[in-house]
C-alpha positions as CSV (number, residue, x, y, z in Angstrom):
1,M,17.8,206.2,-87.6
2,F,19.8,204.6,-90.5
3,E,22.5,203.4,-88.1
4,R,19.8,201.6,-86.2
5,L,18.3,200.2,-89.4
6,D,21.7,198.9,-90.4
7,N,22.1,197.2,-87.0
8,I,18.6,195.6,-87.4
9,L,19.5,194.4,-90.9
10,Q,22.7,192.8,-89.6
11,K,20.8,191.2,-86.7
12,Y,18.2,189.8,-89.1
13,E,20.9,188.2,-91.3
14,E,22.6,186.7,-88.2
15,L,19.3,185.2,-87.2
16,K,18.8,183.7,-90.7
17,I,22.2,181.9,-90.3
18,E,21.4,180.8,-86.7
19,L,18.1,179.3,-87.8
20,T,19.9,176.9,-90.2
21,K,22.1,175.4,-87.5
22,P,21.3,171.8,-86.5
23,E,21.5,172.5,-82.8
24,V,18.9,175.2,-83.2
25,L,16.6,173.1,-85.4
26,N,16.7,170.3,-82.8
27,D,15.8,172.6,-79.9
28,Y,12.1,173.5,-80.2
29,N,12.1,176.3,-77.6
30,K,15.2,178.0,-79.1
31,L,13.9,177.6,-82.6
32,K,10.6,179.2,-81.6
33,T,12.3,182.1,-79.8
34,L,14.7,182.9,-82.7
35,S,11.9,182.5,-85.3
36,K,9.7,185.0,-83.5
37,E,12.7,187.4,-83.1
38,Q,13.3,187.1,-86.9
39,S,9.6,187.6,-87.6
40,D,9.4,190.7,-85.5
41,L,12.3,192.3,-87.6
42,E,11.0,191.1,-91.0
43,E,8.6,194.0,-91.7
44,I,11.3,196.6,-90.9
45,V,14.0,194.8,-93.0
46,N,11.7,194.6,-96.0
47,K,10.8,198.2,-95.8
48,Y,14.4,199.2,-95.3
49,N,15.4,197.2,-98.4
50,E,12.7,199.0,-100.3
51,Y,14.0,202.3,-99.1
52,K,17.6,201.4,-100.3
53,E,16.3,200.2,-103.7
54,T,14.3,203.4,-104.2
55,E,17.3,205.5,-103.1
56,K,19.6,203.8,-105.6
57,A,17.0,204.3,-108.4
58,L,16.9,208.0,-107.5
59,E,20.7,208.3,-107.7
60,D,20.7,206.6,-111.1
61,D,18.1,209.0,-112.4
62,K,20.1,212.0,-111.2
63,I,23.0,210.9,-113.3
64,L,20.7,210.9,-116.4
65,L,20.0,214.7,-115.9
66,D,23.2,215.4,-117.8
67,D,22.0,213.4,-120.8
68,P,19.7,215.6,-123.0
69,E,18.0,212.6,-124.4
70,F,16.8,211.3,-121.0
71,K,16.6,214.5,-119.0
72,E,12.8,215.0,-119.3
73,M,12.1,211.4,-118.3
74,A,14.7,211.6,-115.4
75,V,13.1,214.8,-114.0
76,S,9.7,213.1,-113.9
77,E,11.0,210.0,-112.3
78,I,13.1,211.9,-109.7
79,E,9.9,213.7,-108.6
80,T,8.0,210.4,-108.2
81,L,10.9,208.6,-106.5
82,S,11.6,211.5,-104.1
83,T,8.0,211.5,-103.0
84,K,8.1,207.7,-102.6
85,L,11.4,207.8,-100.6
86,E,10.0,210.4,-98.2
87,S,6.9,208.2,-97.7
88,I,9.0,205.1,-97.0
89,R,11.1,207.1,-94.5
90,K,8.0,208.1,-92.6
91,E,6.8,204.4,-92.6
92,L,10.2,203.4,-91.2
93,E,10.0,205.9,-88.4
94,V,6.7,204.4,-87.4
95,L,8.0,200.9,-87.6
96,L,10.9,201.8,-85.4
97,V,8.7,202.9,-82.5
98,P,8.9,200.2,-79.9
99,K,5.8,198.0,-79.8
100,D,3.8,197.7,-76.6
101,E,4.1,194.0,-75.7
102,N,0.6,194.0,-74.3
103,D,-1.1,195.4,-77.5
104,G,-2.3,192.0,-78.7
105,K,-3.7,190.9,-75.3
106,N,-7.3,190.7,-74.0
107,V,-8.2,193.1,-71.2
108,I,-10.0,193.2,-67.9
109,M,-12.1,196.4,-67.7
110,E,-13.4,197.7,-64.4
111,I,-16.0,200.5,-64.3
112,R,-17.1,202.1,-61.0
113,G,-19.6,204.8,-60.2
114,A,-17.7,207.6,-58.4
115,A,-18.8,211.1,-57.5
116,G,-22.5,211.7,-57.9
117,G,-24.4,209.0,-56.1
118,D,-27.1,207.2,-58.2
119,E,-26.3,209.3,-61.3
120,A,-22.7,208.2,-61.2
121,N,-23.8,204.5,-61.1
122,I,-26.2,205.2,-64.0
123,F,-23.4,206.8,-66.0
124,A,-21.1,203.8,-65.2
125,G,-23.8,201.6,-66.8
126,D,-23.9,203.9,-69.8
127,L,-20.1,203.5,-70.2
128,F,-20.4,199.8,-70.0
129,R,-23.1,199.9,-72.7
130,M,-20.8,202.1,-74.8
131,Y,-17.9,199.8,-74.5
132,S,-20.1,196.8,-75.2
133,Y,-21.3,198.3,-78.5
134,Y,-17.7,199.2,-79.4
135,A,-16.6,195.6,-78.7
136,E,-19.4,194.3,-80.9
137,E,-18.3,196.7,-83.6
138,N,-14.8,195.3,-83.5
139,G,-15.9,191.6,-83.3
140,W,-14.7,191.3,-79.7
141,K,-16.5,189.3,-77.0
142,I,-17.4,190.5,-73.5
143,E,-17.6,188.2,-70.4
144,V,-18.9,189.9,-67.2
145,L,-16.9,188.6,-64.2
146,N,-18.4,190.7,-61.5
147,A,-21.3,193.2,-61.3
148,I,-22.9,195.1,-58.4
149,E,-25.9,197.0,-59.7
150,G,-26.9,200.5,-58.6
151,T,-30.1,201.0,-56.7
152,S,-31.5,203.3,-59.4
153,G,-29.9,201.5,-62.4
154,G,-26.4,201.1,-63.8
155,F,-23.6,199.7,-61.7
156,S,-21.7,200.8,-58.7
157,Q,-19.1,198.4,-60.0
158,I,-18.7,196.1,-62.9
159,E,-15.7,194.1,-64.1
160,C,-15.6,192.3,-67.5
161,M,-13.1,190.6,-69.7
162,I,-13.0,191.7,-73.3
163,K,-11.5,189.2,-75.8
164,G,-10.5,189.6,-79.4
165,N,-7.8,190.9,-81.7
166,N,-5.6,193.7,-80.3
167,V,-8.1,194.7,-77.7
168,Y,-5.5,196.4,-75.4
169,S,-4.0,198.4,-78.3
170,K,-7.3,200.4,-78.5
171,L,-8.7,200.3,-75.0
172,K,-5.4,201.1,-73.1
173,Y,-6.2,204.8,-73.3
174,E,-9.5,204.5,-71.5
175,S,-8.2,204.3,-67.9
176,G,-9.1,207.3,-65.8
177,S,-12.0,209.4,-64.6
178,H,-14.8,210.0,-67.0
179,R,-17.1,213.0,-66.3
180,V,-20.7,213.4,-67.4
181,Q,-22.6,216.7,-67.5
182,R,-26.4,216.3,-68.0
183,V,-29.8,216.5,-66.3
184,P,-30.1,213.2,-64.4
185,V,-33.2,211.1,-64.5
186,T,-33.4,211.6,-60.7
187,E,-33.4,215.4,-61.1
188,T,-36.9,217.0,-60.7
189,Q,-36.0,220.7,-61.5
190,G,-34.1,220.2,-64.8
191,R,-30.7,221.2,-63.5
192,V,-27.5,220.0,-65.1
193,H,-25.4,217.9,-62.7
194,T,-21.8,216.8,-63.0
195,S,-21.0,213.2,-62.0
196,T,-18.0,210.8,-62.6
197,A,-17.3,207.2,-63.2
198,T,-13.9,205.6,-63.2
199,V,-12.5,203.1,-65.8
200,L,-9.5,200.9,-65.3
201,V,-8.1,198.8,-68.2
202,M,-5.6,196.0,-67.5
203,P,-4.0,193.6,-69.9
204,E,-4.6,189.9,-69.3
205,V,-1.7,188.1,-67.6
206,E,-0.6,184.5,-67.7
207,D,-0.7,182.5,-64.5
208,A,3.1,182.1,-64.6
209,E,3.6,185.9,-64.7
210,I,2.7,186.4,-61.0
211,E,2.9,184.0,-58.1
212,I,0.1,184.2,-55.4
213,K,0.5,182.2,-52.2
214,E,-2.6,180.5,-50.8
215,S,-1.5,181.6,-47.3
216,D,-1.8,185.3,-48.4
217,L,-5.5,185.0,-49.3
218,K,-8.6,185.5,-47.2
219,I,-11.6,183.9,-49.0
220,D,-15.2,184.7,-48.1
221,V,-18.4,183.2,-49.6
222,F,-21.8,184.8,-49.4
223,H,-25.2,184.9,-51.2
224,S,-25.1,186.7,-54.6
225,S,-27.2,189.8,-54.5
226,G,-28.7,192.3,-57.0
227,A,-29.8,195.9,-56.7
228,G,-30.8,196.9,-53.2
229,G,-29.4,193.6,-51.7
230,Q,-32.1,191.4,-53.3
231,S,-30.9,187.7,-53.3
232,V,-30.2,186.3,-56.7
233,N,-29.9,182.7,-55.6
234,T,-30.1,180.9,-52.3
235,S,-26.7,179.2,-52.3
236,N,-23.4,180.7,-51.0
237,S,-22.0,181.0,-54.6
238,A,-20.5,184.5,-54.5
239,V,-16.8,184.8,-53.6
240,R,-14.7,187.6,-52.2
241,I,-10.9,187.3,-52.1
242,T,-8.6,189.6,-50.1
243,H,-4.9,189.6,-50.8
244,I,-3.6,190.2,-47.3
245,P,-0.1,191.6,-48.1
246,T,-1.5,194.3,-50.5
247,G,-5.1,194.8,-49.3
248,V,-6.4,194.3,-52.8
249,V,-10.0,192.9,-52.7
250,V,-11.8,191.3,-55.6
251,G,-15.2,189.6,-55.8
252,C,-17.3,187.6,-58.3
253,Q,-21.0,186.7,-58.1
254,T,-22.1,186.4,-61.7
255,E,-21.9,182.6,-61.9
256,R,-24.1,180.1,-60.0
257,S,-21.1,177.9,-59.3
258,Q,-18.9,178.9,-56.4
259,L,-15.9,177.2,-58.0
260,K,-16.4,179.3,-61.2
261,N,-16.8,182.5,-59.2
262,K,-13.6,181.7,-57.4
263,E,-11.7,181.0,-60.7
264,N,-12.9,184.4,-62.0
265,A,-12.1,186.2,-58.8
266,M,-8.5,184.7,-58.9
267,R,-8.2,185.8,-62.5
268,L,-9.2,189.4,-61.4
269,L,-6.8,189.3,-58.5
270,R,-3.9,188.2,-60.6
271,I,-4.4,190.9,-63.1
272,K,-4.9,193.6,-60.5
273,L,-1.8,192.6,-58.6
274,H,0.2,192.6,-61.8
275,D,-1.2,196.0,-62.8
276,D,-0.3,197.5,-59.3
277,M,3.3,196.1,-59.6
278,K,3.6,197.6,-63.1
279,Q,2.4,201.0,-61.9
280,K,4.9,201.0,-59.1
281,Q,7.7,200.1,-61.4
282,E,6.8,202.9,-63.8
283,Q,6.6,205.4,-60.9
284,E,10.1,204.4,-59.8
285,L,11.4,205.0,-63.4
286,G,9.8,208.4,-63.2
287,A,10.5,209.7,-66.8
288,E,8.8,206.6,-68.3
289,R,5.4,208.2,-68.1
290,K,6.5,211.5,-69.7
291,T,6.1,209.9,-73.2
292,K,2.6,208.6,-72.4
293,I,-0.8,210.1,-72.9
294,G,-1.8,210.6,-69.3
295,T,-0.8,208.6,-66.3
296,G,-3.4,205.8,-66.6
297,D,-4.4,206.5,-63.0
298,R,-8.0,206.1,-62.1
299,S,-8.1,209.6,-60.5
300,E,-6.9,211.4,-63.6
301,K,-9.8,213.2,-65.4
302,I,-9.5,212.2,-69.0
303,R,-12.8,212.9,-70.7
304,T,-16.0,214.9,-70.4
305,Y,-19.4,213.8,-71.9
306,N,-21.5,217.0,-72.2
307,Y,-25.1,216.0,-73.1
308,P,-26.6,219.6,-73.5
309,Q,-23.9,220.3,-76.2
310,N,-23.8,216.8,-77.6
311,R,-20.0,217.0,-77.1
312,V,-17.3,214.6,-76.0
313,T,-13.9,216.1,-75.1
314,D,-10.7,214.2,-74.3
315,H,-8.7,216.6,-72.1
316,R,-5.3,214.8,-72.6
317,I,-5.2,215.8,-76.3
318,N,-7.7,218.7,-76.3
319,F,-9.8,216.8,-78.8
320,S,-13.6,217.2,-79.2
321,V,-16.3,215.6,-81.3
322,M,-19.8,217.0,-81.5
323,E,-21.5,213.6,-81.7
324,L,-21.9,212.4,-78.2
325,D,-25.0,210.4,-79.2
326,R,-22.9,208.3,-81.7
327,V,-20.0,207.9,-79.2
328,M,-22.4,206.5,-76.6
329,D,-23.6,204.0,-79.2
330,G,-20.1,202.7,-79.5
331,H,-18.6,204.9,-82.3
332,L,-15.4,205.5,-80.4
333,D,-13.0,205.3,-83.3
334,P,-12.5,209.0,-84.0
335,I,-11.4,209.6,-80.3
336,I,-9.3,206.4,-80.1
337,E,-7.6,207.1,-83.5
338,A,-6.7,210.6,-82.3
339,L,-5.2,209.2,-79.2
340,I,-3.2,206.6,-81.1
341,T,-1.9,209.3,-83.5
342,E,-0.8,211.5,-80.6
343,D,0.8,208.6,-78.8
344,M,2.8,207.8,-81.9
345,R,3.8,211.5,-82.3
346,L,5.1,211.5,-78.7
347,K,7.1,208.3,-79.2
348,L,8.6,209.6,-82.4
349,A,9.6,212.8,-80.6
350,G,11.3,210.8,-77.8
351,E,14.9,209.8,-77.4
352,N,16.7,207.5,-79.7
353,F,15.7,203.9,-79.2
354,E,18.3,201.1,-78.6
355,V,18.4,198.1,-80.9
């Protein structure tokens, strides 16, 4: 770890020198790139300098142990500094964990009713409500891009963009199959049913990150419709786009403007294609996913919401909370914080990272 820290410190000092050169100061793009690179290292460098200062103070106090006049004071300071040094070392370990470049991004979230018919769609609606409350709690904004309502409530499919600070860093663990165990409103004999809804969370991508050829697209327009096929408006404003090479299909019907629906559909398509590409790359790497909590695949069962027991269990980390009612009202932090902690533990236990 300390060899890597020394390399980072050396790199930081080299960047400081580079940033004073006239040819860099006169090149905006290079100045911006190097400044960001230096800024990314700054927190680690400051913490490492604090570690070295504390370590030196500790060594100085150890010398005083041989002096009867200062021994008592030295013993007290050594205990304090040793505790501080260990605390700083743990902070440095965390800072050295590679940052996910997508953590600060907005996300597209897709929720679908899966196994369980009408009850699955109702549960998908409950999950959307849960995430909406959680977004509100974090000061994030939700924009619905596409929604197909279920015939008995909820959604057979809903896609939304969630915007705010570090949205992906918290919601990236939500992709997978969510299972509910409860007596459905459609059940007449009071029996507990098990249904599922799937969640997919994808970071927002810039237009430049993925190229889409117009010739690869099949675009259909149709009347927007609500539950049961009821017409929402009389114009052909809804848009469905099929990406022919991959077969990925997206749609949008939440806006009255066909142009706006097409823009939103293209945004969805770009993000889905980027996510598919990323998934394939990680599968090719193989071991990449071993240090992750789950695969992020929609088919993977990640969580159960048991209403009779008022319990939520995340199966990836064997973590349960006995307050399902609060979780469904958006109080997701205990679960998400537990996932973040385990993710950090896995990364710290992984192989040494390159500078």
